Every structure is written in structure tokens, then in C-alpha cells.
N, CA and C atoms of all chains as a GROMACS GRO file, in nm:
protein
  558
    1MET      N    1   1.002   0.951  -1.605
    1MET     CA    2   1.074   0.899  -1.475
    1MET      C    3   1.050   0.745  -1.452
    2THR      N    4   1.162   0.680  -1.453
    2THR     CA    5   1.140   0.547  -1.477
    2THR      C    6   1.088   0.468  -1.342
    3LYS      N    7   1.085   0.373  -1.408
    3LYS     CA    8   0.966   0.254  -1.297
    3LYS      C    9   1.063   0.260  -1.146
    4LEU      N   10   1.185   0.257  -1.157
    4LEU     CA   11   1.241   0.235  -1.036
    4LEU      C   12   1.216   0.385  -0.950
    5ALA      N   13   1.250   0.527  -1.051
    5ALA     CA   14   1.252   0.628  -0.949
    5ALA      C   15   1.141   0.656  -0.898
    6GLN      N   16   0.998   0.584  -0.956
    6GLN     CA   17   0.839   0.619  -0.938
    6GLN      C   18   0.856   0.522  -0.781
    7TRP      N   19   0.883   0.411  -0.793
    7TRP     CA   20   0.856   0.361  -0.662
    7TRP      C   21   0.945   0.417  -0.552
    8LEU      N   22   1.088   0.431  -0.541
    8LEU     CA   23   1.140   0.503  -0.465
    8LEU      C   24   1.062   0.625  -0.428
    9TRP      N   25   1.018   0.689  -0.492
    9TRP     CA   26   0.989   0.845  -0.488
    9TRP      C   27   0.849   0.796  -0.367
   10ALA      N   28   0.779   0.702  -0.423
   10ALA     CA   29   0.620   0.659  -0.345
   10ALA      C   30   0.693   0.602  -0.212
   11LEU      N   31   0.777   0.544  -0.215
   11LEU     CA   32   0.878   0.440  -0.077
   11LEU      C   33   0.901   0.598   0.044
   12ALA      N   34   0.965   0.711  -0.052
   12ALA     CA   35   1.036   0.815   0.000
   12ALA      C   36   0.864   0.882   0.106
   13LEU      N   37   0.795   0.895   0.010
   13LEU     CA   38   0.657   0.995   0.049
   13LEU      C   39   0.616   0.906   0.150
   14LEU      N   40   0.538   0.776   0.121
   14LEU     CA   41   0.477   0.693   0.228
   14LEU      C   42   0.570   0.711   0.353
   15GLY      N   43   0.708   0.667   0.357
   15GLY     CA   44   0.799   0.660   0.449
   15GLY      C   45   0.807   0.779   0.563
   16SER      N   46   0.831   0.901   0.481
   16SER     CA   47   0.864   1.000   0.554
   16SER      C   48   0.703   1.069   0.637
   17ALA      N   49   0.591   1.022   0.554
   17ALA     CA   50   0.438   1.006   0.632
   17ALA      C   51   0.442   0.946   0.766
   18TRP      N   52   0.508   0.802   0.724
   18TRP     CA   53   0.476   0.734   0.841
   18TRP      C   54   0.583   0.775   0.950
   19ALA      N   55   0.753   0.809   0.928
   19ALA     CA   56   0.817   0.864   1.014
   19ALA      C   57   0.763   0.988   1.092
   20ALA      N   58   0.666   1.078   1.053
   20ALA     CA   59   0.626   1.183   1.067
   20ALA      C   60   0.546   1.171   1.183
   21LEU      N   61   0.419   1.053   1.109
   21LEU     CA   62   0.330   1.050   1.224
   21LEU      C   63   0.363   0.958   1.356
   22THR      N   64   0.438   0.905   1.342
   22THR     CA   65   0.510   0.805   1.482
   22THR      C   66   0.592   0.872   1.552
   23LEU      N   67   0.643   0.998   1.481
   23LEU     CA   68   0.730   1.076   1.567
   23LEU      C   69   0.649   1.185   1.654
   24GLY      N   70   0.509   1.179   1.603
   24GLY     CA   71   0.418   1.282   1.705
   24GLY      C   72   0.416   1.428   1.614
   25ALA      N   73   0.395   1.435   1.461
   25ALA     CA   74   0.370   1.546   1.403
   25ALA      C   75   0.224   1.572   1.444
   26LEU      N   76   0.129   1.482   1.425
   26LEU     CA   77  -0.011   1.494   1.475
   26LEU      C   78  -0.045   1.428   1.618
   27ASP      N   79  -0.137   1.502   1.689
   27ASP     CA   80  -0.189   1.477   1.802
   27ASP      C   81  -0.257   1.326   1.811
   28LEU      N   82  -0.221   1.182   1.787
   28LEU     CA   83  -0.352   1.085   1.745
   28LEU      C   84  -0.340   0.991   1.897
   29PRO      N   85  -0.473   0.954   1.920
   29PRO     CA   86  -0.503   0.854   2.027
   29PRO      C   87  -0.388   0.732   2.025
   30SER      N   88  -0.353   0.692   2.167
   30SER     CA   89  -0.233   0.605   2.181
   30SER      C   90  -0.302   0.488   2.140
   31SER      N   91  -0.420   0.459   2.064
   31SER     CA   92  -0.439   0.319   2.024
   31SER      C   93  -0.421   0.308   1.859
   32CYS      N   94  -0.424   0.468   1.811
   32CYS     CA   95  -0.375   0.471   1.685
   32CYS      C   96  -0.239   0.431   1.680
   33ARG      N   97  -0.184   0.550   1.758
   33ARG     CA   98  -0.019   0.526   1.765
   33ARG      C   99   0.023   0.357   1.756
   34GLU      N  100  -0.037   0.304   1.845
   34GLU     CA  101  -0.005   0.138   1.872
   34GLU      C  102  -0.019   0.082   1.739
   35VAL      N  103  -0.115   0.120   1.652
   35VAL     CA  104  -0.147   0.029   1.529
   35VAL      C  105  -0.033   0.097   1.445
   36LEU      N  106   0.002   0.206   1.424
   36LEU     CA  107   0.073   0.286   1.330
   36LEU      C  108   0.195   0.220   1.342
   37TRP      N  109   0.299   0.229   1.447
   37TRP     CA  110   0.434   0.190   1.455
   37TRP      C  111   0.459   0.079   1.391
   38PRO      N  112   0.435  -0.057   1.384
   38PRO     CA  113   0.458  -0.162   1.342
   38PRO      C  114   0.390  -0.175   1.200
   39LEU      N  115   0.326  -0.068   1.140
   39LEU     CA  116   0.277  -0.102   1.005
   39LEU      C  117   0.384  -0.145   0.883
   40PRO      N  118   0.507  -0.092   0.895
   40PRO     CA  119   0.595  -0.122   0.771
   40PRO      C  120   0.595  -0.249   0.805
   41ALA      N  121   0.657  -0.331   0.899
   41ALA     CA  122   0.656  -0.469   0.928
   41ALA      C  123   0.520  -0.550   0.876
   42TYR      N  124   0.411  -0.489   0.916
   42TYR     CA  125   0.313  -0.540   0.882
   42TYR      C  126   0.263  -0.559   0.746
   43LEU      N  127   0.291  -0.474   0.676
   43LEU     CA  128   0.279  -0.473   0.527
   43LEU      C  129   0.383  -0.584   0.445
   44LEU      N  130   0.487  -0.563   0.542
   44LEU     CA  131   0.593  -0.675   0.456
   44LEU      C  132   0.538  -0.836   0.508
   45VAL      N  133   0.534  -0.826   0.608
   45VAL     CA  134   0.441  -0.958   0.630
   45VAL      C  135   0.303  -1.010   0.573
   46THR      N  136   0.257  -0.911   0.533
   46THR     CA  137   0.118  -0.929   0.471
   46THR      C  138   0.188  -0.972   0.295
   47ALA      N  139   0.218  -0.894   0.272
   47ALA     CA  140   0.276  -0.922   0.138
   47ALA      C  141   0.318  -1.054   0.104
   48GLY      N  142   0.418  -1.107   0.203
   48GLY     CA  143   0.489  -1.237   0.206
   48GLY      C  144   0.391  -1.352   0.226
   49CYS      N  145   0.275  -1.304   0.304
   49CYS     CA  146   0.187  -1.422   0.335
   49CYS      C  147   0.095  -1.449   0.175
   50TYR      N  148   0.064  -1.287   0.116
   50TYR     CA  149  -0.006  -1.333  -0.007
   50TYR      C  150   0.078  -1.398  -0.110
   51ALA      N  151   0.230  -1.382  -0.090
   51ALA     CA  152   0.312  -1.439  -0.215
   51ALA      C  153   0.299  -1.600  -0.170
   52LEU      N  154   0.314  -1.628  -0.050
   52LEU     CA  155   0.300  -1.768  -0.007
   52LEU      C  156   0.167  -1.813  -0.054
   53ALA      N  157   0.041  -1.763  -0.049
   53ALA     CA  158  -0.067  -1.805  -0.056
   53ALA      C  159  -0.073  -1.828  -0.212
   54THR      N  160  -0.059  -1.745  -0.255
   54THR     CA  161  -0.057  -1.770  -0.431
   54THR      C  162   0.015  -1.902  -0.467
   55VAL      N  163   0.167  -1.874  -0.463
   55VAL     CA  164   0.241  -2.004  -0.474
   55VAL      C  165   0.192  -2.120  -0.432
   56GLY      N  166   0.118  -2.130  -0.352
   56GLY     CA  167   0.080  -2.275  -0.270
   56GLY      C  168  -0.076  -2.306  -0.376
   57TYR      N  169  -0.148  -2.182  -0.392
   57TYR     CA  170  -0.266  -2.218  -0.482
   57TYR      C  171  -0.254  -2.250  -0.613
   58ARG      N  172  -0.130  -2.188  -0.692
   58ARG     CA  173  -0.091  -2.264  -0.811
   58ARG      C  174  -0.056  -2.366  -0.795
   59VAL      N  175   0.045  -2.418  -0.717
   59VAL     CA  176   0.088  -2.572  -0.702
   59VAL      C  177  -0.046  -2.656  -0.680
   60ALA      N  178  -0.144  -2.603  -0.619
   60ALA     CA  179  -0.234  -2.732  -0.590
   60ALA      C  180  -0.321  -2.723  -0.687
   61THR      N  181  -0.352  -2.632  -0.832
   61THR     CA  182  -0.433  -2.607  -0.895
   61THR      C  183  -0.363  -2.635  -1.020
   62PHE      N  184  -0.251  -2.683  -1.039
   62PHE     CA  185  -0.171  -2.693  -1.149
   62PHE      C  186  -0.234  -2.824  -1.242
   63HIS      N  187  -0.273  -2.832  -1.339
   63HIS     CA  188  -0.313  -2.935  -1.406
   63HIS      C  189  -0.190  -3.007  -1.461
   64ASP      N  190  -0.161  -3.117  -1.449
   64ASP     CA  191  -0.060  -3.237  -1.482
   64ASP      C  192  -0.106  -3.274  -1.609
   65CYS      N  193  -0.019  -3.344  -1.683
   65CYS     CA  194  -0.027  -3.391  -1.780
   65CYS      C  195   0.068  -3.532  -1.766
   66GLU      N  196  -0.010  -3.634  -1.737
   66GLU     CA  197   0.057  -3.761  -1.688
   66GLU      C  198   0.130  -3.825  -1.825
   67ASP      N  199   0.015  -3.818  -1.934
   67ASP     CA  200   0.036  -3.873  -2.020
   67ASP      C  201   0.141  -3.815  -2.101
   68ALA      N  202   0.167  -3.686  -2.121
   68ALA     CA  203   0.236  -3.611  -2.166
   68ALA      C  204   0.370  -3.593  -2.140
   69ALA      N  205   0.391  -3.642  -1.966
   69ALA     CA  206   0.535  -3.655  -1.897
   69ALA      C  207   0.589  -3.773  -1.957
   70ARG      N  208   0.520  -3.890  -1.929
   70ARG     CA  209   0.561  -4.016  -1.981
   70ARG      C  210   0.587  -4.049  -2.107
   71GLU      N  211   0.522  -3.950  -2.183
   71GLU     CA  212   0.595  -3.959  -2.344
   71GLU      C  213   0.702  -3.903  -2.359
   72LEU      N  214   0.683  -3.771  -2.274
   72LEU     CA  215   0.853  -3.701  -2.295
   72LEU      C  216   0.957  -3.766  -2.259
   73GLN      N  217   0.960  -3.858  -2.125
   73GLN     CA  218   1.040  -3.957  -2.082
   73GLN      C  219   1.094  -4.002  -2.165
   74SER      N  220   0.999  -4.099  -2.239
   74SER     CA  221   1.056  -4.202  -2.360
   74SER      C  222   1.122  -4.141  -2.442
   75GLN      N  223   1.093  -4.042  -2.508
   75GLN     CA  224   1.148  -3.988  -2.605
   75GLN      C  225   1.303  -3.916  -2.562
   76ILE      N  226   1.305  -3.874  -2.441
   76ILE     CA  227   1.420  -3.842  -2.362
   76ILE      C  228   1.505  -3.965  -2.370
   77GLN      N  229   1.480  -4.061  -2.325
   77GLN     CA  230   1.542  -4.199  -2.328
   77GLN      C  231   1.616  -4.226  -2.458
   78GLU      N  232   1.515  -4.246  -2.577
   78GLU     CA  233   1.544  -4.264  -2.706
   78GLU      C  234   1.638  -4.194  -2.744
   79ALA      N  235   1.652  -4.051  -2.726
   79ALA     CA  236   1.730  -3.959  -2.788
   79ALA      C  237   1.887  -3.980  -2.699
   80ARG      N  238   1.884  -4.009  -2.575
   80ARG     CA  239   2.009  -4.050  -2.492
   80ARG      C  240   2.065  -4.172  -2.585
   81ALA      N  241   1.995  -4.312  -2.590
   81ALA     CA  242   2.047  -4.414  -2.665
   81ALA      C  243   2.099  -4.369  -2.819
   82ASP      N  244   2.018  -4.303  -2.869
   82ASP     CA  245   2.080  -4.267  -3.004
   82ASP      C  246   2.188  -4.196  -3.014
   83LEU      N  247   2.220  -4.099  -2.918
   83LEU     CA  248   2.322  -4.024  -2.897
   83LEU      C  249   2.437  -4.079  -2.886
   84SER      N  250   2.452  -4.184  -2.796
   84SER     CA  251   2.501  -4.243  -2.686
   84SER      C  252   2.578  -4.357  -2.802
   85ARG      N  253   2.458  -4.413  -2.895
   85ARG     CA  254   2.518  -4.472  -2.999
   85ARG      C  255   2.635  -4.409  -3.099
   86ARG      N  256   2.582  -4.276  -3.109
   86ARG     CA  257   2.670  -4.226  -3.226
   86ARG      C  258   2.815  -4.191  -3.166
   87GLY      N  259   2.816  -4.177  -3.033
   87GLY     CA  260   2.937  -4.157  -3.003
   87GLY      C  261   2.944  -4.037  -2.892
   88MET      N  262   2.874  -3.947  -2.846
   88MET     CA  263   2.833  -3.876  -2.752
   88MET      C  264   2.844  -3.915  -2.627
   89ARG      N  265   2.936  -3.870  -2.558
   89ARG     CA  266   2.923  -3.880  -2.412
   89ARG      C  267   2.841  -3.826  -2.319
   90PHE      N  268   2.764  -3.871  -2.212
   90PHE     CA  269   2.713  -3.789  -2.119
   90PHE      C  270   2.766  -3.779  -1.989
   91MET      N  271   0.412  -3.700  -3.473
   91MET     CA  272   0.402  -3.573  -3.363
   91MET      C  273   0.241  -3.599  -3.353
   92GLU      N  274   0.191  -3.564  -3.229
   92GLU     CA  275   0.032  -3.541  -3.242
   92GLU      C  276   0.002  -3.398  -3.240
   93ALA      N  277  -0.149  -3.455  -3.294
   93ALA     CA  278  -0.180  -3.310  -3.320
   93ALA      C  279  -0.161  -3.180  -3.198
   94LYS      N  280  -0.192  -3.069  -3.245
   94LYS     CA  281  -0.173  -2.978  -3.112
   94LYS      C  282  -0.273  -2.967  -3.016
   95ARG      N  283  -0.251  -2.978  -2.898
   95ARG     CA  284  -0.345  -2.941  -2.832
   95ARG      C  285  -0.396  -2.828  -2.780
   96ASP      N  286  -0.570  -2.817  -2.771
   96ASP     CA  287  -0.598  -2.666  -2.763
   96ASP      C  288  -0.512  -2.597  -2.600
   97ALA      N  289  -0.583  -2.473  -2.583
   97ALA     CA  290  -0.475  -2.398  -2.450
   97ALA      C  291  -0.508  -2.436  -2.375
   98LEU      N  292  -0.610  -2.515  -2.309
   98LEU     CA  293  -0.648  -2.583  -2.200
   98LEU      C  294  -0.665  -2.705  -2.205
   99GLY      N  295  -0.546  -2.805  -2.286
   99GLY     CA  296  -0.536  -2.913  -2.334
   99GLY      C  297  -0.482  -3.012  -2.222
  100ASP      N  298  -0.537  -2.978  -2.082
  100ASP     CA  299  -0.461  -3.057  -1.955
  100ASP      C  300  -0.524  -3.182  -1.967
  101GLY      N  301  -0.431  -3.230  -1.875
  101GLY     CA  302  -0.475  -3.377  -1.874
  101GLY      C  303  -0.582  -3.359  -1.750
  102GLU      N  304  -0.566  -3.440  -1.618
  102GLU     CA  305  -0.608  -3.447  -1.519
  102GLU      C  306  -0.596  -3.309  -1.418
  103GLU      N  307  -0.632  -3.314  -1.283
  103GLU     CA  308  -0.613  -3.210  -1.214
  103GLU      C  309  -0.484  -3.229  -1.139
  104ALA      N  310  -0.411  -3.185  -1.064
  104ALA     CA  311  -0.294  -3.146  -1.003
  104ALA      C  312  -0.281  -3.285  -0.934
  105THR      N  313  -0.138  -3.372  -0.928
  105THR     CA  314  -0.124  -3.505  -0.876
  105THR      C  315  -0.146  -3.470  -0.710
  106GLY      N  316  -0.167  -3.576  -0.650
  106GLY     CA  317  -0.181  -3.626  -0.468
  106GLY      C  318  -0.102  -3.492  -0.384
  107THR      N  319   0.024  -3.538  -0.413
  107THR     CA  320   0.130  -3.475  -0.322
  107THR      C  321   0.135  -3.301  -0.334
  108ASP      N  322   0.092  -3.277  -0.476
  108ASP     CA  323   0.068  -3.145  -0.508
  108ASP      C  324  -0.009  -3.046  -0.435
  109GLN      N  325  -0.140  -3.126  -0.458
  109GLN     CA  326  -0.263  -3.090  -0.369
  109GLN      C  327  -0.210  -3.056  -0.223
  110VAL      N  328  -0.172  -3.136  -0.165
  110VAL     CA  329  -0.171  -3.139  -0.017
  110VAL      C  330  -0.054  -3.035   0.002
  111VAL      N  331   0.059  -3.024  -0.060
  111VAL     CA  332   0.166  -2.946  -0.034
  111VAL      C  333   0.081  -2.802  -0.071
  112GLY      N  334   0.046  -2.766  -0.155
  112GLY     CA  335  -0.015  -2.638  -0.220
  112GLY      C  336  -0.104  -2.621  -0.116
  113LEU      N  337  -0.234  -2.674  -0.085
  113LEU     CA  338  -0.336  -2.626   0.011
  113LEU      C  339  -0.278  -2.601   0.133
  114GLY      N  340  -0.165  -2.692   0.204
  114GLY     CA  341  -0.107  -2.668   0.326
  114GLY      C  342  -0.021  -2.513   0.334
  115LEU      N  343   0.046  -2.480   0.224
  115LEU     CA  344   0.091  -2.363   0.185
  115LEU      C  345  -0.022  -2.255   0.210
  116VAL      N  346  -0.158  -2.250   0.168
  116VAL     CA  347  -0.220  -2.152   0.168
  116VAL      C  348  -0.286  -2.178   0.340
  117ALA      N  349  -0.280  -2.283   0.363
  117ALA     CA  350  -0.352  -2.270   0.502
  117ALA      C  351  -0.239  -2.232   0.573
  118VAL      N  352  -0.110  -2.230   0.623
  118VAL     CA  353  -0.031  -2.195   0.692
  118VAL      C  354  -0.007  -2.021   0.641
  119SER      N  355  -0.041  -1.985   0.549
  119SER     CA  356  -0.016  -1.830   0.512
  119SER      C  357  -0.152  -1.748   0.589
  120LEU      N  358  -0.273  -1.850   0.577
  120LEU     CA  359  -0.367  -1.770   0.636
  120LEU      C  360  -0.378  -1.757   0.789
  121ILE      N  361  -0.304  -1.879   0.826
  121ILE     CA  362  -0.297  -1.901   0.966
  121ILE      C  363  -0.213  -1.762   1.040
  122ILE      N  364  -0.063  -1.736   0.974
  122ILE     CA  365   0.025  -1.628   0.961
  122ILE      C  366  -0.072  -1.505   0.974
  123PHE      N  367  -0.117  -1.494   0.885
  123PHE     CA  368  -0.208  -1.351   0.841
  123PHE      C  369  -0.311  -1.319   0.922
  124THR      N  370  -0.378  -1.409   1.007
  124THR     CA  371  -0.480  -1.374   1.072
  124THR      C  372  -0.409  -1.349   1.218
  125TYR      N  373  -0.341  -1.434   1.254
  125TYR     CA  374  -0.257  -1.404   1.387
  125TYR      C  375  -0.197  -1.293   1.357
  126TYR      N  376  -0.094  -1.230   1.261
  126TYR     CA  377  -0.063  -1.140   1.268
  126TYR      C  378  -0.141  -1.028   1.280
  127THR      N  379  -0.266  -1.009   1.178
  127THR     CA  380  -0.335  -0.899   1.170
  127THR      C  381  -0.400  -0.892   1.299
  128ALA      N  382  -0.431  -0.981   1.393
  128ALA     CA  383  -0.506  -0.935   1.528
  128ALA      C  384  -0.415  -0.911   1.613
  129TRP      N  385  -0.288  -0.931   1.608
  129TRP     CA  386  -0.199  -0.914   1.706
  129TRP      C  387  -0.156  -0.726   1.646
  130VAL      N  388  -0.142  -0.709   1.531
  130VAL     CA  389  -0.100  -0.561   1.524
  130VAL      C  390  -0.208  -0.469   1.527
  131ILE      N  391  -0.338  -0.532   1.439
  131ILE     CA  392  -0.445  -0.413   1.410
  131ILE      C  393  -0.561  -0.422   1.525
  132LEU      N  394  -0.578  -0.552   1.565
  132LEU     CA  395  -0.689  -0.567   1.686
  132LEU      C  396  -0.651  -0.506   1.803
  133LEU      N  397  -0.582  -0.607   1.850
  133LEU     CA  398  -0.532  -0.591   1.998
  133LEU      C  399  -0.546  -0.435   2.023
  134PRO      N  400  -0.481  -0.349   1.987
  134PRO     CA  401  -0.460  -0.201   2.041
  134PRO      C  402  -0.639  -0.148   2.088
  135PHE      N  403  -0.689  -0.207   2.015
  135PHE     CA  404  -0.839  -0.140   2.028
  135PHE      C  405  -0.921  -0.217   2.124
  136ILE      N  406  -0.852  -0.352   2.215
  136ILE     CA  407  -0.914  -0.443   2.313
  136ILE      C  408  -0.870  -0.382   2.457
  137ASP      N  409  -0.991  -0.368   2.516
  137ASP     CA  410  -0.952  -0.348   2.650
  137ASP      C  411  -0.842  -0.427   2.723
  138SER      N  412  -0.722  -0.366   2.771
  138SER     CA  413  -0.613  -0.408   2.800
  138SER      C  414  -0.663  -0.520   2.932
  139GLN      N  415  -0.750  -0.525   2.947
  139GLN     CA  416  -0.806  -0.607   3.078
  139GLN      C  417  -0.833  -0.741   3.030
  140HIS      N  418  -0.926  -0.744   2.902
  140HIS     CA  419  -0.934  -0.870   2.818
  140HIS      C  420  -0.881  -0.975   2.816
  141VAL      N  421  -0.924  -1.120   2.819
  141VAL     CA  422  -0.815  -1.235   2.858
  141VAL      C  423  -0.757  -1.243   2.736
  142ILE      N  424  -0.788  -1.190   2.627
  142ILE     CA  425  -0.753  -1.233   2.483
  142ILE      C  426  -0.580  -1.199   2.455
  143HIS      N  427  -0.554  -1.090   2.592
  143HIS     CA  428  -0.426  -1.046   2.575
  143HIS      C  429  -0.333  -1.161   2.605
  144LYS      N  430  -0.352  -1.251   2.696
  144LYS     CA  431  -0.310  -1.357   2.700
  144LYS      C  432  -0.211  -1.439   2.611
  145TYR      N  433  -0.303  -1.443   2.491
  145TYR     CA  434  -0.257  -1.536   2.391
  145TYR      C  435  -0.143  -1.477   2.279
  146PHE      N  436  -0.118  -1.334   2.324
  146PHE     CA  437  -0.016  -1.282   2.239
  146PHE      C  438   0.070  -1.204   2.305
  147LEU      N  439   0.205  -1.202   2.230
  147LEU     CA  440   0.316  -1.194   2.342
  147LEU      C  441   0.326  -1.013   2.324
  148PRO      N  442   0.415  -0.975   2.406
  148PRO     CA  443   0.449  -0.826   2.418
  148PRO      C  444   0.449  -0.793   2.279
  149ARG      N  445   0.426  -0.670   2.222
  149ARG     CA  446   0.412  -0.585   2.097
  149ARG      C  447   0.539  -0.581   2.042
  150ALA      N  448   0.647  -0.562   2.111
  150ALA     CA  449   0.744  -0.564   2.029
  150ALA      C  450   0.803  -0.669   1.992
  151TYR      N  451   0.747  -0.767   2.007
  151TYR     CA  452   0.789  -0.940   1.931
  151TYR      C  453   0.749  -0.904   1.795
  152ALA      N  454   0.637  -0.830   1.777
  152ALA     CA  455   0.569  -0.830   1.651
  152ALA      C  456   0.643  -0.745   1.556
  153VAL      N  457   0.737  -0.684   1.578
  153VAL     CA  458   0.834  -0.645   1.489
  153VAL      C  459   0.968  -0.697   1.475
  154ALA      N  460   1.005  -0.758   1.611
  154ALA     CA  461   1.122  -0.841   1.629
  154ALA      C  462   1.116  -0.966   1.550
  155ILE      N  463   1.043  -1.032   1.571
  155ILE     CA  464   1.027  -1.192   1.489
  155ILE      C  465   1.046  -1.161   1.352
  156PRO      N  466   0.929  -1.110   1.292
  156PRO     CA  467   0.971  -1.119   1.124
  156PRO      C  468   1.105  -1.040   1.081
  157LEU      N  469   1.134  -0.964   1.161
  157LEU     CA  470   1.298  -0.902   1.138
  157LEU      C  471   1.405  -1.007   1.140
  158ALA      N  472   1.378  -1.078   1.260
  158ALA     CA  473   1.483  -1.201   1.288
  158ALA      C  474   1.464  -1.297   1.170
  159ALA      N  475   1.337  -1.317   1.121
  159ALA     CA  476   1.309  -1.449   1.041
  159ALA      C  477   1.366  -1.411   0.924
  160GLY      N  478   1.351  -1.292   0.865
  160GLY     CA  479   1.393  -1.213   0.723
  160GLY      C  480   1.532  -1.242   0.766
  161LEU      N  481   1.606  -1.194   0.820
  161LEU     CA  482   1.735  -1.213   0.868
  161LEU      C  483   1.774  -1.330   0.834
  162LEU      N  484   1.740  -1.422   0.909
  162LEU     CA  485   1.754  -1.592   0.902
  162LEU      C  486   1.777  -1.624   0.733
  163LEU      N  487   1.648  -1.580   0.701
  163LEU     CA  488   1.639  -1.597   0.540
  163LEU      C  489   1.758  -1.573   0.422
  164LEU      N  490   1.754  -1.414   0.481
  164LEU     CA  491   1.895  -1.364   0.362
  164LEU      C  492   2.033  -1.496   0.400
  165LEU      N  493   2.018  -1.477   0.521
  165LEU     CA  494   2.159  -1.608   0.576
  165LEU      C  495   2.175  -1.702   0.512
  166PHE      N  496   2.036  -1.758   0.494
  166PHE     CA  497   2.047  -1.916   0.432
  166PHE      C  498   2.060  -1.908   0.302
  167VAL      N  499   1.992  -1.789   0.218
  167VAL     CA  500   2.021  -1.792   0.078
  167VAL      C  501   2.169  -1.736   0.041
  168GLY      N  502   2.214  -1.646   0.148
  168GLY     CA  503   2.368  -1.616   0.107
  168GLY      C  504   2.455  -1.783   0.129
  169LEU      N  505   2.409  -1.857   0.248
  169LEU     CA  506   2.514  -1.951   0.243
  169LEU      C  507   2.455  -2.044   0.114
  170PHE      N  508   2.350  -2.079   0.100
  170PHE     CA  509   2.334  -2.169  -0.052
  170PHE      C  510   2.413  -2.093  -0.149
  171ILE      N  511   2.386  -1.974  -0.149
  171ILE     CA  512   2.470  -1.919  -0.302
  171ILE      C  513   2.623  -1.941  -0.278
  172THR      N  514   2.661  -1.935  -0.155
  172THR     CA  515   2.821  -1.946  -0.168
  172THR      C  516   2.847  -2.106  -0.174
  173TYR      N  517   2.745  -2.211  -0.127
  173TYR     CA  518   2.791  -2.331  -0.174
  173TYR      C  519   2.783  -2.378  -0.329
  174VAL      N  520   2.696  -2.312  -0.374
  174VAL     CA  521   2.692  -2.341  -0.521
  174VAL      C  522   2.830  -2.275  -0.585
  175MET      N  523   2.822  -2.176  -0.536
  175MET     CA  524   2.948  -2.104  -0.615
  175MET      C  525   3.079  -2.184  -0.589
  176LEU      N  526   3.113  -2.235  -0.447
  176LEU     CA  527   3.232  -2.299  -0.447
  176LEU      C  528   3.202  -2.456  -0.488
  177LYS      N  529   3.133  -2.502  -0.499
  177LYS     CA  530   3.074  -2.650  -0.589
  177LYS      C  531   3.129  -2.624  -0.720
  178ASN      N  532   3.084  -2.541  -0.790
  178ASN     CA  533   3.123  -2.476  -0.942
  178ASN      C  534   3.273  -2.469  -0.942
  179GLN      N  535   3.343  -2.362  -0.878
  179GLN     CA  536   3.502  -2.347  -0.850
  179GLN      C  537   3.545  -2.488  -0.881
  180LYS      N  538   3.511  -2.586  -0.775
  180LYS     CA  539   3.571  -2.714  -0.770
  180LYS      C  540   3.565  -2.798  -0.903
  181VAL      N  541   3.424  -2.762  -0.959
  181VAL     CA  542   3.435  -2.856  -1.069
  181VAL      C  543   3.548  -2.780  -1.175
  182THR      N  544   3.542  -2.644  -1.220
  182THR     CA  545   3.613  -2.596  -1.297
  182THR      C  546   3.772  -2.657  -1.264
  183LYS      N  547   3.820  -2.638  -1.162
  183LYS     CA  548   3.936  -2.682  -1.114
  183LYS      C  549   3.981  -2.813  -1.132
  184LYS      N  550   3.886  -2.907  -1.123
  184LYS     CA  551   3.888  -3.062  -1.172
  184LYS      C  552   3.914  -3.061  -1.329
  185ALA      N  553   3.843  -3.008  -1.400
  185ALA     CA  554   3.822  -3.026  -1.545
  185ALA      C  555   3.940  -2.975  -1.596
  186GLN      N  556   4.052  -2.860  -1.522
  186GLN     CA  557   4.130  -2.814  -1.580
  186GLN      C  558   4.284  -2.899  -1.604
   0.00000   0.00000   0.00000
């Protein structure tokens, strides 16, 4: 089975379980019902928050190499000067 | 050419604004996560006369607000794609 088929299968299973419980298949106490019905939205928001936090953390801890960046920029300028001397237009 | 650096041949740590922005993102996501978790998961188990319910909107908004935000996001992504495609078309028309 392909990965897509697996994901769709899992999604269909969990989705139908959620739908059945929300529509009253089992007799749940009302507080559990209240937690259950926004669950898909909650999981999506949690996944989004996790993604945002991961991106933020990796941005904050990324190791810059200032020397290498400057060196690269000067090499780019050199290459542009050289190529435009040989007639290439940018 | 310089000698090859090792795998962690990084220089100093991240630059100033990078750290601020990154940690800001982490803080924002933590705030959203804790508020939303309290709203969806904890509130139903707290007695309805408790004062904390004053700080949270009615429960229907817990699904409506993320849904509206998601739709807005899709709208902006679509507008951005349209803008870039139109700009590309104009450039190719000019070059012809």
C-alpha cells in the first residue's frame, strides 16, 4: 500500500471514530463530549504551533558564518566584474 | 581555496535579529498553544461558576477562529501566487 493510501486509511478510521462518538454512538459524560467535538481543530492548531515553534527555534539557533558570508560576497563581486569585462550583460 | 572545515565548522552563533525573531516565534506559538489547550481541553472540566470562564470566549469560537484564520491564510497564499504569475506573464510579454 502506498504512503498516501496509508495516511488516507488512518485518516478515514480516526475520522469515522470521531464522527461516531460525536453523534452519540456511546453514552459519554457531557464534559467528555465538550472536549471531543473540537478535537480535529485542536490537533490542527497544535500541529501548526509545533511547526511554528520548530521554525523559530531553528532560526534562533542557526550558526551564522559571517566570515564565509563576506568571502562569498567578495567572490561574487569578482565573478561579476570578470564576466562583464568579457561582455556578458546582467 | 581554504581547507575544508569540519562538519560543525560554524562561526559564532546566530546573529542578533535572528535570535530575537526566532525566540519571538517560539514564545508566540507557546502562548497560542497554552491558551488554546486550556480553552478546549481544560475548561469543560472546570465548574461553570468559576471566574476563569470570564477569560475565554464561548466554545463555538474555538473552532470558528482557527477555521477563519486558515481560510485567510489560503486566501493570501492564492493572492500571492496570482500576483507572481501575473508579474511573470508581463515580463515574458515584454521580452517578446
